[in-house]
VEXDREN-2710 file (C-alpha; in Angstrom, 1 decimal):
% VEXDREN-2710
k/r/px/py/pz
1/MET/-12.3/-9.4/-77.8
2/HIS/-13.1/-12.6/-76.1
3/HIS/-16.1/-13.4/-74.0
4/PRO/-16.8/-15.7/-71.3
5/PHE/-17.8/-19.2/-72.3
6/THR/-21.4/-20.0/-71.4
7/PRO/-23.0/-23.4/-71.4
8/VAL/-24.5/-24.7/-74.9
9/ALA/-25.6/-28.4/-74.4
10/SER/-24.8/-31.5/-72.5
11/VAL/-24.7/-34.6/-74.9
12/PRO/-24.6/-38.2/-74.0
13/VAL/-21.8/-40.2/-75.5
14/ASP/-20.3/-43.5/-76.0
15/PRO/-16.6/-42.3/-74.9
16/ARG/-15.2/-45.2/-76.7
17/ARG/-16.8/-44.4/-80.0
18/ALA/-17.5/-40.8/-80.0
19/ARG/-15.5/-38.6/-82.6
20/VAL/-15.2/-34.5/-82.4
21/HIS/-14.1/-32.4/-85.1
22/GLU/-12.6/-29.1/-84.5
23/GLU/-12.5/-26.5/-87.3
24/GLY/-9.2/-24.5/-87.3
25/TRP/-9.3/-20.5/-87.0
26/GLN/-7.0/-20.4/-90.6
27/SER/-5.8/-22.4/-93.2
28/TRP/-3.0/-23.5/-91.6
29/SER/-4.4/-24.5/-88.3
30/PRO/-4.9/-28.1/-87.9
31/SER/-8.5/-29.6/-88.4
32/GLY/-9.9/-32.9/-88.1
33/ALA/-11.8/-35.5/-86.4
34/TYR/-10.4/-37.0/-82.9
35/ALA/-11.1/-39.5/-80.3
36/LEU/-12.4/-38.3/-77.0
37/ASP/-9.2/-39.7/-75.6
38/ALA/-7.0/-38.2/-78.3
39/ARG/-4.8/-34.9/-77.7
40/PRO/-5.6/-32.6/-80.2
41/HIS/-2.9/-30.9/-82.2
42/ARG/-1.7/-27.9/-80.6
43/PRO/0.8/-24.8/-81.1
44/ALA/4.4/-26.2/-80.3
45/ASN/5.4/-22.4/-79.3
46/ALA/4.0/-19.1/-79.0
47/ASN/5.2/-17.8/-82.3
48/TRP/3.2/-20.3/-84.3
49/ALA/0.3/-20.0/-82.0
50/THR/0.2/-16.3/-83.5
51/VAL/1.0/-17.1/-87.3
52/CYS/-0.8/-20.5/-87.8
53/HIS/-3.4/-20.9/-85.2
54/ARG/-6.2/-18.1/-83.9
55/PRO/-3.8/-15.4/-82.0
56/GLY/-4.6/-14.9/-78.5
57/VAL/-6.4/-18.0/-78.2
58/THR/-5.2/-20.8/-76.0
59/VAL/-7.0/-23.8/-75.3
60/PRO/-6.8/-25.6/-71.9
61/ALA/-5.6/-29.2/-71.7
62/GLY/-8.4/-31.7/-71.8
63/VAL/-10.7/-29.4/-73.9
64/PHE/-11.5/-29.6/-77.5
65/GLN/-12.5/-26.4/-79.3
66/GLY/-13.4/-25.0/-82.8
67/GLU/-13.4/-21.6/-84.3
68/GLY/-16.9/-21.1/-85.6
69/LEU/-17.5/-24.9/-86.2
70/LEU/-17.3/-28.0/-83.6
71/ALA/-19.2/-31.3/-84.6
72/LEU/-19.6/-34.3/-82.7
73/ASP/-20.4/-37.9/-83.4
74/PRO/-21.9/-39.0/-79.7
75/GLY/-21.0/-42.6/-80.9
76/ASP/-24.1/-44.1/-79.8
77/GLY/-26.4/-43.9/-82.7
78/SER/-28.0/-40.7/-81.8
79/PRO/-27.6/-38.2/-84.6
80/VAL/-24.3/-35.8/-85.1
81/ARG/-24.4/-32.5/-84.1
82/LEU/-22.9/-29.5/-85.3
83/TRP/-22.4/-25.9/-83.4
84/ALA/-21.8/-23.3/-86.1
85/ALA/-21.4/-19.5/-85.7
86/PRO/-24.9/-17.8/-87.1
87/ASP/-22.8/-14.9/-88.9
88/PRO/-19.3/-16.4/-89.4
89/VAL/-18.1/-13.5/-91.4
90/ARG/-18.4/-11.1/-88.6
91/GLU/-18.4/-13.1/-85.3
92/VAL/-16.5/-16.4/-85.4
93/PRO/-17.1/-17.9/-81.7
94/SER/-14.6/-20.3/-80.0
95/ILE/-16.9/-23.5/-79.1
96/ARG/-15.6/-26.0/-76.6
97/LEU/-16.3/-29.7/-76.1
98/VAL/-15.0/-30.9/-72.6
99/PRO/-15.6/-35.3/-72.3
100/ALA/-17.1/-35.7/-68.8
101/GLY/-17.4/-39.6/-68.8
102/PRO/-20.4/-40.4/-70.6
103/VAL/-21.5/-36.8/-71.2
104/ALA/-19.7/-34.0/-73.2
105/GLU/-20.1/-30.4/-72.3
106/ILE/-20.3/-28.1/-75.0
107/SER/-19.7/-24.4/-74.3
108/ALA/-19.1/-21.1/-76.8
109/ASP/-17.7/-17.9/-75.9
110/GLY/-20.5/-16.2/-78.7
111/PRO/-23.7/-17.2/-80.5
112/VAL/-23.9/-20.5/-82.1
113/LYS/-26.6/-22.5/-83.7
114/GLU/-27.0/-26.3/-83.6
115/TYR/-27.9/-28.6/-86.8
116/THR/-28.1/-32.3/-86.7
117/GLY/-27.1/-35.1/-89.3
118/THR/-25.9/-38.7/-89.9
119/ASP/-22.2/-37.9/-90.7
120/ILE/-19.8/-35.3/-89.5
121/GLN/-18.5/-34.5/-93.1
122/ALA/-22.0/-34.5/-94.6
123/LEU/-23.0/-32.4/-92.0
124/LEU/-20.3/-29.9/-92.3
125/ALA/-21.0/-29.9/-96.2
126/ASP/-24.9/-29.6/-95.8
127/TRP/-24.1/-26.5/-93.4
128/ALA/-21.5/-25.3/-96.4
129/THR/-24.5/-25.8/-99.0
130/GLY/-26.9/-23.8/-96.8
131/LEU/-25.0/-20.9/-96.8
132/GLY/-26.0/-20.2/-100.5
133/LEU/-22.8/-18.9/-101.9
134/ALA/-22.0/-18.8/-105.5
135/ALA/-20.9/-22.1/-107.0
136/PRO/-17.1/-21.5/-107.3
137/ARG/-15.2/-21.3/-110.9
138/PRO/-13.0/-24.3/-112.2
139/ALA/-9.5/-23.5/-111.2
140/PRO/-6.6/-23.5/-113.7
141/THR/-3.9/-25.7/-114.0
142/VAL/-0.7/-24.3/-112.2
143/TRP/3.2/-24.6/-112.1
144/CYS/4.3/-22.9/-108.8
145/SER/8.1/-21.8/-108.2
146/TRP/7.9/-22.3/-104.5
147/TYR/8.6/-25.7/-103.4
148/GLU/11.9/-26.3/-105.6
149/TYR/13.6/-22.6/-105.3
150/PHE/11.8/-21.0/-102.4
151/THR/12.9/-17.7/-101.8
152/GLU/16.1/-17.9/-104.2
153/VAL/14.2/-18.3/-107.4
154/THR/15.5/-16.2/-110.1
155/GLU/13.9/-14.9/-113.4
156/ASP/16.0/-17.6/-115.5
157/ASP/14.3/-20.6/-113.4
158/ILE/10.9/-19.2/-114.6
159/HIS/12.4/-19.3/-118.1
160/GLU/13.9/-22.8/-117.8
161/ASN/10.8/-24.2/-116.7
162/LEU/8.7/-22.4/-118.9
163/ARG/10.7/-23.9/-121.7
164/ALA/10.3/-27.7/-120.2
165/MET/6.7/-27.2/-120.0
166/ASP/6.5/-27.2/-123.7
167/THR/9.3/-29.9/-124.1
168/LEU/7.2/-32.2/-121.7
169/ASP/3.8/-31.3/-123.0
170/LEU/2.6/-30.5/-119.3
171/PRO/-1.1/-29.0/-119.6
172/VAL/0.1/-25.8/-117.1
173/ASP/-2.5/-23.0/-117.6
174/VAL/-0.8/-20.8/-115.1
175/VAL/3.1/-20.4/-114.6
176/GLN/3.0/-18.8/-110.8
177/ILE/6.1/-16.6/-109.6
178/ASP/6.3/-17.1/-105.9
179/ASP/8.0/-15.4/-102.8
180/GLY/11.4/-13.9/-104.0
181/TYR/10.9/-11.9/-106.9
182/GLN/10.3/-8.7/-104.6
183/LYS/12.6/-6.7/-102.7
184/ALA/11.1/-6.9/-99.6
185/LEU/7.5/-7.9/-97.8
186/GLY/5.8/-4.6/-98.6
187/ASP/7.9/-3.4/-101.3
188/TRP/6.1/-5.5/-104.1
189/LEU/6.8/-3.7/-107.0
190/THR/10.6/-3.3/-106.3
191/LEU/12.3/-6.3/-107.7
192/SER/14.8/-8.3/-105.8
193/GLY/18.3/-8.6/-107.8
194/ARG/17.4/-11.7/-109.0
195/PHE/14.8/-10.5/-111.4
196/ARG/14.9/-7.9/-114.1
197/SER/11.5/-7.3/-115.2
198/ARG/8.0/-8.5/-114.2
199/ALA/6.3/-7.7/-117.1
200/GLN/8.8/-9.0/-119.6
201/ILE/8.4/-12.5/-118.0
202/ALA/4.7/-11.9/-118.1
203/ASP/4.9/-11.3/-121.6
204/ALA/6.9/-14.5/-122.3
205/ILE/4.5/-16.7/-120.3
206/ARG/1.6/-15.5/-122.4
207/ALA/3.6/-15.8/-125.5
208/ARG/3.5/-19.4/-124.9
209/GLY/-0.3/-19.6/-124.4
210/ARG/-0.2/-19.9/-120.5
211/ARG/-1.4/-17.4/-118.1
212/ALA/1.2/-15.3/-115.5
213/GLY/0.4/-15.8/-112.0
214/ILE/2.3/-13.9/-108.8
215/TRP/2.5/-14.5/-105.3
216/THR/2.4/-11.7/-102.8
217/ALA/1.6/-11.5/-99.0
218/PRO/-0.4/-8.3/-99.3
219/PHE/-1.1/-7.4/-95.7
220/LEU/2.6/-8.0/-94.1
221/VAL/5.1/-5.3/-94.1
222/ASP/9.1/-5.9/-93.3
223/PRO/10.0/-3.5/-90.9
224/GLY/13.0/-2.9/-92.9
225/SER/11.1/-2.3/-96.2
226/ASP/10.8/0.9/-97.5
227/LEU/7.2/1.2/-97.0
228/ALA/7.6/0.9/-93.7
229/ALA/10.6/3.6/-93.2
230/GLY/8.3/6.1/-95.7
231/HIS/4.9/5.3/-94.1
232/PRO/5.2/4.6/-90.6
233/ASP/1.4/5.9/-90.4
234/TRP/0.3/3.1/-92.7
235/LEU/0.8/0.1/-90.4
236/VAL/-1.5/-1.2/-87.9
237/ARG/-0.4/-0.3/-84.1
238/SER/-0.1/-2.8/-81.5
239/ALA/-0.7/-5.7/-84.0
240/ASP/1.8/-8.8/-83.3
241/ALA/2.0/-10.7/-86.6
242/GLY/4.5/-13.0/-85.3
243/PHE/8.2/-13.7/-86.4
244/ALA/9.2/-15.2/-89.6
245/HIS/12.3/-17.3/-89.2
246/ALA/15.2/-16.8/-91.5
247/GLY/15.7/-18.9/-94.6
248/ARG/12.3/-19.9/-96.3
249/ASN/10.5/-17.0/-94.7
250/TRP/12.7/-13.7/-94.1
251/GLY/14.1/-13.7/-90.4
252/HIS/12.5/-10.6/-89.0
253/ASP/9.4/-9.6/-87.1
254/LEU/6.4/-9.1/-89.2
255/ARG/4.3/-5.8/-89.4
256/VAL/0.8/-5.3/-90.7
257/LEU/-0.7/-3.1/-93.2
258/ASP/-3.7/-0.8/-92.3
259/THR/-5.7/-1.0/-95.3
260/THR/-8.3/1.4/-93.4
261/HIS/-5.7/4.0/-94.0
262/PRO/-6.6/5.9/-97.1
263/GLY/-2.8/6.2/-98.2
264/ALA/-2.3/2.3/-97.4
265/ALA/-5.5/1.3/-99.2
266/ALA/-4.4/3.5/-102.3
267/TYR/-1.0/1.9/-102.3
268/LEU/-2.6/-1.8/-102.1
269/THR/-5.0/-0.9/-104.8
270/ASP/-2.2/0.4/-107.1
271/VAL/0.3/-2.5/-106.6
272/PHE/-2.4/-5.0/-107.9
273/ARG/-3.5/-2.7/-110.6
274/THR/-0.3/-2.6/-111.5
275/LEU/0.5/-6.2/-111.7
276/ARG/-2.6/-6.7/-113.4
277/ALA/-1.8/-4.2/-116.3
278/GLU/1.6/-6.0/-116.6
279/GLY/-0.2/-9.0/-117.6
280/TYR/-0.8/-11.1/-114.6
281/ASP/-4.0/-12.6/-114.1
282/TYR/-3.8/-15.4/-111.3
283/PHE/-3.2/-14.0/-107.7
284/LYS/-2.1/-16.2/-104.6
285/VAL/-2.5/-13.8/-101.7
286/ASP/-0.6/-15.4/-98.7
287/PHE/-0.5/-15.1/-94.7
288/LEU/-3.8/-13.3/-94.8
289/TYR/-4.2/-13.9/-91.3
290/ALA/-2.5/-10.8/-90.5
291/GLY/-5.3/-8.8/-91.9
292/ALA/-7.6/-10.0/-89.5
293/LEU/-5.4/-9.4/-86.3
294/ASP/-6.6/-6.9/-83.5
295/GLY/-4.8/-3.5/-83.5
296/VAL/-5.1/-0.1/-83.5
297/ARG/-6.3/1.0/-87.3
298/HIS/-6.8/4.5/-88.9
299/ALA/-10.2/3.6/-88.7
300/SER/-12.3/2.6/-85.8
301/VAL/-13.6/-1.0/-87.3
302/ASP/-13.1/-4.3/-86.1
303/ALA/-10.5/-6.5/-87.4
304/LEU/-13.0/-8.9/-89.2
305/THR/-14.2/-5.9/-91.1
306/ALA/-11.1/-4.4/-92.0
307/TYR/-9.6/-7.8/-93.3
308/ARG/-13.0/-8.2/-95.6
309/GLU/-12.6/-4.6/-96.9
310/GLY/-9.0/-5.2/-97.6
311/VAL/-9.5/-8.4/-99.7
312/ALA/-12.5/-6.4/-101.6
313/LEU/-9.8/-4.0/-102.5
314/ILE/-7.5/-6.3/-104.1
315/ARG/-10.4/-7.9/-106.0
316/GLU/-11.5/-4.8/-107.1
317/ALA/-8.0/-3.9/-108.2
318/ILE/-7.3/-7.0/-110.0
319/GLY/-11.2/-7.2/-111.7
320/PRO/-13.7/-9.9/-111.5
321/ASP/-12.0/-12.2/-114.3
322/SER/-8.5/-12.5/-112.4
323/TYR/-8.5/-16.1/-110.2
324/LEU/-7.6/-15.2/-106.6
325/LEU/-6.3/-17.9/-104.3
326/GLY/-6.0/-17.4/-100.5
327/CYS/-3.7/-18.9/-98.4
328/GLY/-2.9/-18.5/-94.4
329/ALA/-6.4/-17.0/-94.3
330/PRO/-8.9/-17.1/-91.4
331/VAL/-11.7/-19.8/-93.1
332/LEU/-15.0/-18.5/-92.0
333/PRO/-14.3/-14.7/-92.4
334/SER/-13.5/-15.5/-95.9
335/LEU/-16.4/-16.5/-97.1
336/GLY/-17.5/-15.5/-100.5
337/LEU/-14.1/-13.6/-100.9
338/PHE/-11.8/-16.2/-103.1
339/ASP/-12.2/-18.3/-105.7
340/ALA/-9.7/-21.2/-104.4
341/MET/-8.5/-21.6/-100.7
342/ARG/-5.8/-23.5/-99.1
343/VAL/-7.3/-25.6/-96.8
344/SER/-4.1/-27.1/-94.9
345/SER/-0.7/-26.3/-93.8
346/ASP/2.0/-25.9/-96.3
347/THR/3.2/-29.4/-97.5
348/ALA/6.8/-30.0/-97.6
349/PRO/9.4/-32.5/-99.4
350/HIS/9.5/-34.3/-96.1
351/ARG/6.4/-35.8/-93.9
352/ARG/6.8/-34.9/-90.6
353/PRO/6.0/-31.1/-89.4
354/GLU/8.6/-29.5/-87.0
355/ALA/8.5/-30.2/-83.7
356/GLY/5.3/-32.2/-84.4
357/ASP/3.3/-29.1/-85.0
358/HIS/0.6/-29.8/-87.3
359/SER/0.4/-26.0/-88.5
360/ARG/3.8/-26.5/-89.9
361/PRO/5.0/-27.7/-93.1
362/GLY/5.1/-31.4/-93.6
363/GLN/3.0/-34.3/-95.5
364/ASP/1.4/-35.6/-92.4
365/ALA/0.0/-32.2/-91.6
366/ALA/-1.5/-31.2/-95.0
367/GLU/-2.9/-34.7/-95.4
368/PHE/-4.6/-34.7/-91.9
369/THR/-6.2/-31.2/-92.3
370/GLY/-6.6/-31.1/-95.9
371/ALA/-8.8/-34.4/-96.1
372/ALA/-10.6/-33.0/-93.0
373/ARG/-11.7/-30.0/-94.9
374/GLN/-12.8/-31.8/-98.0
375/TRP/-16.3/-30.8/-97.2
376/GLN/-15.6/-27.2/-98.3
377/HIS/-14.5/-28.0/-101.8
378/GLY/-17.1/-27.0/-104.6
379/ARG/-19.1/-25.2/-101.5
380/LEU/-17.1/-22.4/-100.3
381/TRP/-14.4/-22.4/-103.1
382/ILE/-12.3/-24.6/-104.8
383/ASN/-9.7/-26.4/-102.2
384/ASP/-6.2/-25.8/-102.7
385/PRO/-4.4/-29.0/-101.2
386/ASP/-1.2/-27.5/-102.1
387/CYS/1.4/-28.5/-104.4
388/LEU/2.3/-31.5/-106.1
389/MET/6.0/-32.4/-105.7
390/ALA/7.0/-35.7/-107.8
391/ARG/10.7/-35.1/-107.8
392/PRO/12.6/-38.4/-107.0
393/ALA/14.2/-36.5/-103.9
394/VAL/10.7/-36.1/-102.4
395/GLU/9.8/-38.2/-99.4
396/THR/6.8/-40.5/-99.8
397/ARG/6.2/-38.6/-103.1
398/GLU/3.5/-41.5/-104.3
399/ARG/1.4/-40.8/-100.8
400/TRP/1.4/-37.3/-101.5
401/ALA/0.5/-37.5/-105.3
402/ALA/-2.3/-39.6/-104.3
403/HIS/-3.9/-37.0/-101.6
404/VAL/-3.5/-34.5/-104.0
405/GLU/-5.2/-36.3/-106.6
406/ALA/-8.2/-37.6/-104.3
407/THR/-9.2/-34.4/-103.2
408/GLY/-10.2/-33.3/-106.8
409/GLY/-9.0/-29.5/-106.0
410/LEU/-6.5/-27.1/-107.4
411/MET/-3.7/-29.2/-109.2
412/ALA/-0.4/-27.5/-108.9
413/SER/3.2/-28.7/-109.9
414/SER/6.1/-27.2/-107.7
415/ASP/9.2/-29.1/-109.2
416/ARG/12.0/-28.2/-111.3
417/LEU/10.3/-29.8/-114.2
418/LEU/14.2/-31.0/-115.7
419/SER/14.8/-32.9/-112.6
420/LEU/11.7/-35.3/-112.8
421/ASP/11.9/-38.9/-113.6
422/VAL/9.4/-40.9/-116.0
423/TRP/7.2/-41.5/-112.8
424/GLY/7.5/-37.8/-112.2
425/VAL/6.7/-36.4/-115.2
426/ASP/3.7/-39.1/-115.9
427/THR/2.2/-38.5/-112.5
428/THR/2.4/-34.7/-113.0
429/ARG/0.9/-34.8/-116.3
430/ARG/-2.1/-37.0/-115.4
431/LEU/-2.8/-34.7/-112.4
432/LEU/-2.7/-31.9/-114.6
433/SER/-5.0/-33.3/-116.9
434/GLY/-7.4/-34.2/-114.4
435/GLY/-6.7/-37.7/-113.7
436/GLU/-7.2/-38.7/-117.6
END
């Protein structure tokens, strides 16, 4: 439900020195500060607008727009201004800035509150501190299968890397199995042909003194899954979650699980209770934007309420001691729900994101948004800058490692560990050891 934009403020600016910070909708949405004559990052096509930006929202040319947060340094020595959603878990207005010569015109399509400070990042950090959230727990160190094996990961790959951690003496707390172990999106407890037993892998991980972690996309459903075939009434009607391209992400349209339906809620609870009972206590939940999409649900609640209640079901099922990492998640509606949060697009073995779209995988994109969201770290959650990749085949691996290290956030390795050279092993060990 989008309301008309109404004027909020007219701010005198120095057009040459002013900077404006746009806060993107979700983990992968570009966020950062721009000069007033810059062209901010926008989606390259309609599908990515749905999957990676704020669905249903388009921004006119020549306009800056933040989702729930927009900051302006006027550049003339006057205070930095921040406009923020007063109740960000329930309503996230779009906030616009239109440069008009020596003035910036601010408008919003919902209520906003204004704050002032001396620096964009510091003012955002003060706003985050003012929310009064509990201090996040420190993150464990992680090895993740994704950036080496993608959806082709096998059980044997996990065992190989588990042995390599011991051989290379790497301080990995959590071994996290990523996408590829499951038969289909939605059929989380049915294994793909590349895995024999989730419980036995968890046992093997724990037998070596490490914790078992697992990936899910809990609100997404493959239309060809057993879940969709058996329970079509468990899907949100008229919700467009976009299309996942073949290769890394499945190659089909995406449907959304309606967690307001008692049957779907019970199923989701059973999935996570089962995984927890099998020994997994680190959960990466991904593509969470889907749970906050508009659509016709079983219960007549708004999309953000449905989203938060859906995440709360997961937290209840895994228990308070499990570690919960969000990704692809609407940022402000996720306040108070997660231990750690991905704060940028995916990284990649290459620098440039596809079609120049900074919501897509690429080191340039992940660095841009990750640095701009540094203010969230330790205040809203532990920031996840995405995984370290230190193998020789990774483009500009030294620069990417420096970015990951500088964030001070969640440290995760995602290489086939036996493919690392001396620099790769040393860098991985140092970052997982906290830079010592």
